[in-house]
ROFIBA-998129 format. One line per 10 residues: their letters; for each residue x, y, z of C-alpha. Coordinates in steps of 0.05 Angstrom, whole numbers. Example, Ala and Ser with C-alpha at 12.3 -4.5 7.8 and 13.67 -1.06 7.14 Angstrom:
# residues 2
as	246 -90 156 ~ 273 -21 143
# end
This chain:
# residues 271
xxxxxxxxxx	0 0 0 ~ 23 71 -15 ~ 6 125 36 ~ -28 183 1 ~ -70 238 33 ~ -73 200 98 ~ -97 135 68 ~ -64 75 36 ~ -78 63 -37 ~ -65 6 -84
xxxxxxxxxx	-61 20 -158 ~ -103 -40 -176 ~ -161 -6 -141 ~ -156 51 -192 ~ -139 19 -258 ~ -140 -48 -293 ~ -78 -29 -333 ~ -13 -65 -317 ~ 26 -11 -279 ~ 101 -12 -290
xxxxxxxxxx	148 31 -247 ~ 209 61 -280 ~ 267 38 -236 ~ 335 70 -227 ~ 390 18 -214 ~ 450 63 -198 ~ 444 78 -124 ~ 510 63 -89 ~ 552 80 -150 ~ 594 143 -157
xxxxxxxxxx	562 208 -180 ~ 496 199 -144 ~ 469 219 -77 ~ 463 168 -21 ~ 393 144 -8 ~ 405 89 43 ~ 414 28 0 ~ 458 -1 -55 ~ 417 -22 -116 ~ 462 -82 -126
xxxxxxxxxx	445 -111 -57 ~ 398 -170 -67 ~ 363 -154 -1 ~ 348 -83 -26 ~ 320 -111 -92 ~ 278 -161 -54 ~ 250 -107 -8 ~ 232 -62 -66 ~ 199 -118 -105 ~ 156 -137 -45
xxxxxxxxxx	136 -64 -35 ~ 116 -58 -108 ~ 72 -119 -103 ~ 38 -89 -42 ~ 24 -25 -81 ~ -8 -62 -139 ~ 50 -51 -186 ~ 55 -105 -240 ~ 128 -97 -258 ~ 188 -52 -268
xxxxxxxxxx	218 -16 -327 ~ 294 -12 -316 ~ 333 50 -336 ~ 388 10 -370 ~ 458 36 -385 ~ 484 -28 -417 ~ 523 -90 -396 ~ 587 -52 -381 ~ 555 0 -336 ~ 567 7 -261
xxxxxxxxxx	493 -10 -251 ~ 492 -73 -294 ~ 496 -121 -234 ~ 438 -86 -200 ~ 394 -100 -261 ~ 409 -174 -257 ~ 395 -175 -182 ~ 328 -140 -193 ~ 309 -189 -247 ~ 319 -244 -196
xxxxxxxxxx	276 -207 -146 ~ 221 -198 -198 ~ 221 -272 -215 ~ 212 -291 -143 ~ 159 -239 -129 ~ 117 -249 -191 ~ 134 -181 -222 ~ 143 -166 -295 ~ 211 -140 -318 ~ 228 -97 -378
xxxxxxxxxx	286 -56 -403 ~ 289 17 -422 ~ 354 29 -459 ~ 378 97 -438 ~ 415 138 -491 ~ 472 139 -441 ~ 484 66 -457 ~ 507 87 -527 ~ 563 132 -499 ~ 547 192 -543
xxxxxxxxxx	556 153 -607 ~ 517 170 -670 ~ 503 140 -738 ~ 532 71 -754 ~ 572 68 -689 ~ 508 79 -649 ~ 472 26 -691 ~ 527 -25 -675 ~ 524 -8 -601 ~ 449 -14 -597
xxxxxxxxxx	454 -82 -630 ~ 507 -104 -581 ~ 466 -81 -521 ~ 402 -114 -547 ~ 439 -179 -561 ~ 463 -179 -489 ~ 392 -166 -466 ~ 367 -225 -507 ~ 414 -270 -469 ~ 410 -240 -399
xxxxxxxxxx	337 -216 -395 ~ 292 -241 -451 ~ 303 -313 -431 ~ 266 -300 -365 ~ 193 -317 -360 ~ 185 -251 -322 ~ 205 -209 -383 ~ 148 -167 -411 ~ 123 -191 -478 ~ 67 -163 -521
xxxxxxxxxx	39 -205 -578 ~ 100 -250 -574 ~ 149 -192 -578 ~ 199 -171 -524 ~ 181 -100 -505 ~ 241 -52 -502 ~ 233 22 -487 ~ 284 74 -510 ~ 298 137 -470 ~ 329 188 -516
xxxxxxxxxx	353 175 -587 ~ 420 195 -619 ~ 424 223 -688 ~ 430 179 -749 ~ 404 113 -722 ~ 370 68 -772 ~ 323 27 -729 ~ 308 -21 -785 ~ 381 -42 -782 ~ 379 -45 -706
xxxxxxxxxx	318 -91 -708 ~ 349 -134 -763 ~ 414 -141 -724 ~ 379 -171 -663 ~ 354 -242 -668 ~ 298 -232 -617 ~ 229 -209 -640 ~ 224 -139 -611 ~ 172 -87 -597 ~ 208 -20 -600
xxxxxxxxxx	175 33 -557 ~ 198 106 -559 ~ 187 166 -514 ~ 126 211 -516 ~ 74 220 -570 ~ 126 222 -625 ~ 138 148 -612 ~ 72 133 -646 ~ 95 161 -713 ~ 167 139 -709
xxxxxxxxxx	185 99 -772 ~ 203 35 -734 ~ 164 46 -671 ~ 116 -5 -643 ~ 90 43 -590 ~ 104 100 -543 ~ 111 114 -468 ~ 92 179 -434 ~ 135 216 -385 ~ 133 272 -335
xxxxxxxxxx	145 342 -362 ~ 146 395 -308 ~ 126 465 -327 ~ 109 530 -292 ~ 80 547 -244 ~ 95 489 -197 ~ 21 480 -185 ~ 11 464 -259 ~ 15 388 -261 ~ 11 388 -337
xxxxxxxxxx	-51 347 -346 ~ -55 373 -418 ~ 9 335 -434 ~ -22 269 -411 ~ -86 286 -448 ~ -47 298 -513 ~ -12 231 -504 ~ -79 197 -493 ~ -108 229 -556 ~ -50 207 -599
xxxxxxxxxx	-53 137 -569 ~ -127 132 -587 ~ -110 150 -659 ~ -59 93 -661 ~ -97 34 -631 ~ -49 -17 -660 ~ 10 12 -623 ~ 32 -4 -552 ~ 17 53 -504 ~ 45 64 -435
xxxxxxxxxx	1 118 -404 ~ 40 161 -354 ~ 20 182 -284 ~ 66 214 -233 ~ 74 242 -163 ~ 114 306 -176 ~ 183 331 -194 ~ 240 368 -161 ~ 310 365 -191 ~ 344 407 -137
xxxxxxxxxx	382 346 -112 ~ 410 330 -181 ~ 478 357 -202 ~ 447 369 -271 ~ 385 402 -242 ~ 353 461 -276 ~ 308 484 -220 ~ 248 448 -247 ~ 192 434 -197 ~ 123 405 -198
xxxxxxxxxx	85 403 -133 ~ 64 335 -104 ~ 4 370 -71 ~ 6 320 -14 ~ -8 263 -61 ~ -63 296 -102 ~ -18 302 -163 ~ -10 226 -164 ~ -85 215 -158 ~ -103 267 -210
xxxxxxxxxx	-55 239 -262 ~ -75 168 -245 ~ -147 186 -259 ~ -130 203 -331 ~ -111 131 -349 ~ -164 106 -398 ~ -207 48 -375 ~ -184 9 -436 ~ -110 20 -423 ~ -67 -42 -425
xxxxxxxxxx	-5 -11 -393 ~ 12 49 -349 ~ 80 75 -330 ~ 99 114 -268 ~ 162 157 -272 ~ 191 139 -225 ~ 198 87 -170 ~ 262 115 -141 ~ 291 176 -176 ~ 305 217 -113
xxxxxxxxxx	352 264 -150 ~ 295 288 -195 ~ 243 283 -140 ~ 195 238 -177 ~ 202 177 -132 ~ 142 141 -102 ~ 185 94 -60 ~ 175 111 13 ~ 131 169 -10 ~ 77 206 28
x	58 242 -36
# end
């Protein structure tokens, strides 16, 4: 259960969509604030997985920086926790995994990362599939990437899902996921952004849609912060955005489970 406005809520009481939480795996590595646990500790992964189940979360969407990253082990540990707790597991390949490459070099690196995923993650029964395709989200996109070549270079049957409404019209996209976009003033929780995503999703019924809902935003703890802030309104922001998920939605995505540096975490949240 998640404490919001003085009461405990469970997402399954509000939506029939499978709710996935975007999960950051890098706590305990250099360059990030300390939040009280190391993401690569199996006990920490187990505790988070159990908490997600209690909140009615169906699975996680991992912010993945590739097999050579400092957070790679944490992703494998969390997969294990998901398997034992009955949670779904999916990968969101962050543009950071491509190490600022573009063009053919980026294509080759995406193929390498996805081939690793096919061996390390897609073989798990917990991995999210849609119509027999392994669902992979992409956060950010470098210039000059031919996604037809990326898809062809990976043996697994993939569903490529890109960020925001543009993902619906992307040449090789199989769908889109919404995100949190703070604006001004802080009391503006940008419902129009979610409504625009919902409208575009309705116009593309054959595409996968991850409808976003969120608790707030505050990047003051991030070294890259830009002073962006969206009020949590004691939990009302979460409830108001959650209410916009269509009754017919198959998936929903909450950004984020544990991004404390950008203040969007719901882990240990009071709203």
